[in-house]
N, C-alpha and C positions, 0 to 999 in steps of 0.2 A: 852882196846878199846878207852879210852879217849885220848890216845896219837895219835891215827889215825885221829881224827877229824881235827886238824890243818893241817895235811898233805893233806888230801882230799880237804879241803877248799882252800889251796894254789894251788893245782893242778888244781882245777876247775877254779880259778881265772886266772891262767896262760893260760889255754885253751881258755877262753873267750877273753883274750888279743890277742892271736894268731889269732883267727877268726876275730876280729875287724881289726887287721893289714892287713890280707889278703883281706878283703872286701874293705878297703879304698885304697890299693896300687895295687892290681892285675889289676884293670880296668874292662873292659867289657868282657874279655875272660873268659868264664865259669861263668859269673856273676849269671845267673839264678840258676844253680846248687848250687853255693856258697851261694846265698841268702837263698835258701830253707834249706841248711845245717845249716847256721848261725842262721836263725830264729828258728830252732828247738833247737839250743844249747843255744843261748843267752837268759837269763831269762827276761821275760817281767815284767815291773814295775807294781806292784799291785795297783789299784786305792784306794784312801783313802775312809773312811766311808762317808764323806760328798759328794765326787764325785759320789759314788754309789747311794746315796739317791737322788741326783740331776738328775742322769740318769734315775732312776725309775720314778721320778715325771714327767720328760719330756715325757717319753714313755706313761704314763697314760693320760697326756693332749693331746698328739697327737692322741691316740686311741679314746679318748672321742670326740674330734672334728670330726674325721672321722665318728664316729657312728652317730653324730648329722647331718652331712651333707649328709649321705647316705640315699636314699629314703627307706621308709618302704615298704618291700616287702610283698606279700601275698594278698589274697582276703579279702573282707569285713568280712567274717566269721572268718578268721584268726586274723584280727585286733580286733574284738570283744573278741575273746578268749584270746588275749594278754592283754586286758585291766584289770586293777586291780579289783578283785572280790569285794572288800569292797565298791567300788563305786556303784556297782549293789545293794548291801545290803542297802546302804544309800538311793538309789532311792526307794527301796521297803519300807523302813522305812518311807519315806516322804508320800508315798501313803497310808500306813496303818494309819499314824497319821492324815492325812487329813480326811479320812472317819470316823475315830473315833471322830474327832472334830465336823464334821457335825452331826453325830448321837447325840452327847452330846448337841449341840446347838438346835437341832430340838426337843428334848424330851419335853421341856416345851410347845412348840407350839402344838405338837401332843396331849399332855395331856389336854390342855385347849381349843382346837378347837371344835366348835360345828357345826352341819350342818346348812348351810345358811351363814356362815361367810367366808370371803375371807382370806386364810392363808397368814401370814407374812405382813398384811396390816399395822402393827404397827412398821415397820422398822424405826429406829431412824435416824434423819438427822445429828446428831452429829457424827455418824460413818464415812460417806464420807467426812464430813468437816475436822475432825481430820486427816484422811488419806491424804487428798489433801494438807493441810497445812504442815504436816510432810514430805510429798513427795517432795514438792518444797524446803523446808528448807534443807532436806538431799542432794538434788542435788547441791544447792549453797554451803553448808558447805563441802560436800564431795569432790567436785572438788577443793575447796581451800586447803583442807587438803592433798589431793593426788598430788598436784602440784609439790611438792619437794620430793615426795616419789616414790619408785620403783613400777611399775605396778604389781598388784597381778596376779599370774598365777593360775587361778581357774578352770582348765580344769576338774578335777574330780567333783568339786561342781556343775559346770554348766552342766556336763553330767547327774548327778543325778537329777538336777532340770528339765532339758529338758525331761528326761524319766518320771518324775512325771507329768509334764504338758501333755505330750502325753497320758499317761494312764488315767488321770482324764478326759480329754476332750473326749477321746474315749468312756469311760463309760457314760459320760453325753449325747453325741449325740446318742448313741445306746439306752439308756434308754428313751430319749425323743421320738425317732422314735417309739419305742415299745408302749409307753403310748399313743401317738397320734393315732397310728393304732388301738389300743384297744378301745379308747374312742370316737374318732371323726369320723363322717361319710365322711368328706372331708378334704383335707389338709389345706384349707383356709376357713374363714368364720365361725369359731367356737366360741361360747360365753364361758365365764368363768364358769367352773363347780365347784359349791360350795358344792357338796355332799361329804360325808365322806364314805370311804377313797379315792375315785377316784380323787376328786378335790385336795386333799392334796398331793397325789403322784406326780401329774404334777407340782403343786406349789413348792414342795420340790426340784424338778430337776431344775426349773428356779431359785430358791433361791440359790442352790448350784453353778449354773453358775455365779450368782451375787457375791457370796463369792469368787469365783476364781478370780474375777477381782482385788481383793486386793493382792492375791498371785502373780499375774502377774507383780506387781510393782517391783518384784525382777529382772526383765529384766534390769531396770535402775540401780539397786544396783550393779549388775555385771559390767555394763558399767562404772560406777564411779570407782569401785575398780580396773578395768583393764585399766583405763585412756582412754577409748574410747569416748572422749568428743565430737567428730564430730558426733557420732551416737545419742547423746542426743539433737535432734533437736526440733523445735517447734512442728512439726508433732508428734513426739514420745511422748512428755509430754502432749500435747493436747489430743491425742488419748486415753491415759490411764485415765486421769482425767475425760474426757467427758463420757467415758463408765461407770465409777464408778457411776457418778451422774445419768445418764440415766437409768441404771438398778435399782438403788435405787428407782427412781420414778415409774418404772414398779412395783416394789414390793409394793409400797404404794397404787397405784391405782388398782392393781389386777394382781396377778401372776397366769396366766392360760390362757385358750383360745388360741388365735393366737399368744400370746407372746412366745409360745414355738418355733415358726418358726425361729425368729431371733436368739434365743439362740442356737438352733440346728445348724443353718448355721455357726455361729461364732465358735462353738465347733469343727465342722468338719474342718474348715480352720485351727484351731489351732492344730489339730492332724497332719495335713500335715506340718505345719510350725515348730512346736517343734520337730516333727520327723526328719525333715531336720537338725535342730540344733544338735540333738543328734547324727545323723550319721556324721555330719561334725566334731564333737568333737572326733570321732573315726577315723578321716582321711579317711572316706569312700567317694569316689567321688559322688557328688550330683549335677548334671548339671541343675537341674530344679529350681534354685533360681529365675530366671526371671518369670517362670510360676507361682510361689507362689504369687507374686505381682499381676499378672493378675487374679488369682483366687480370691484374696481379692477384687479386683475391681468388678469382676462379682458378688461376694457376696453382695456388697453394692447395686448394681443395682437391684438384685433380691429381697432383703429385702425391698428396697424402693418401688418396685412394690407391694409387699405384704402390705406395709403401706397404699398405695393408695386404695387398695382393701378393707382393714379393715375400712378405713374412709368411703368408699362408702356403705359398708354393715352395719356399725354401731354396730358391735358386742362387741366393747369395748368403754370405755370413750374416746372421740375424742382426748384428749390431749396425750394419749399414742401412737397411731399411728402417730400423728403429730410430737411428739418428735422423734420417730424413723425415720421418713422421714427426719427431720432436721439433725439428726446424720449421716444417710447414705449419704445424699447429701454432707455434709461437708467432710466426709471421701473419697467420690468418687472424689471430686475436689482436695483435698490435696494429695491423693495417685496418682492421675493422674499427678500432677505436679512432684511428686517424681519420678514416672516412666519415664517421659520424661527426667528429669535431669540425672537420673542414667543410662539409657540405650541408650540415644541419641548418646553419644560419642562412645559407642561400635558399634552401627550401622554405624556411619560415618567411623570408622576405618575399618570395614569389607568392606564397599563400596569402600574405597580407595585402 
């Protein structure tokens, strides 16, 4: 059998030479048939290992680019189902950890509080001071560190954070409305209730809202890590720091009474706002971004009116509604300027 191998090899090589001669000399007559015949006979050169690896790599890059450029199909429910489950667990863990922390911090207050005392009136000024200084330093140093670094893609982290804020604020506004309905005869004009446990429940909800102002500083942390420096405006920084100090003062002077109204309005707006951010992270269309800013401005006007009413009725120390009126006026003016700058161009383009 081994003697037949060179004979078969020589015959095969001769046949290939003949086909090559015919393809190059015969011309166009019967060329299609001859090409089909020759292509079936002439062996194709096998690509090397390096060529095969390069071809596979090119195919993967091409398919990956096409997958990124293609629009994500499906409804909002499909988008939520596609999202990674561990980010939902991360959001649930944040919510559980937050409520556990509040219960832990509230235990000493609940144990030492007596009837006739205003809960949380011993809030320390060092807490907002350290938070404010650390917040400003982080912005300055963080922007400098991230200047020559690649922006962080924190989609999953931001989704979990937004779900956490939506859940906490929804709980806060619901509990505040329930306690106000149960305790107060009217929405406005209610003094601070120092009875136990009624007064403590309302004060606890306002204190939880105050504590959440510190967690909201994570908005800026994500902006720094994602290099969204244009969003870290004076309005953004001033808004966060001013609210921390104003709610700390409310805790010092008396958490209760009509202080619930500003806390409830702000929590409701944050349910809408962080719900919008969570849906946007899932690529769900949210066309009401402009309406959120308008709702915030309406909130400032309503709470400012509440401050004037409380000043007139005298149900709280006059400095508390005066400070709230100052904050709401500031926010209304600054957000009004932002609204004109952000949406004036869009209205002009639509008119043109």
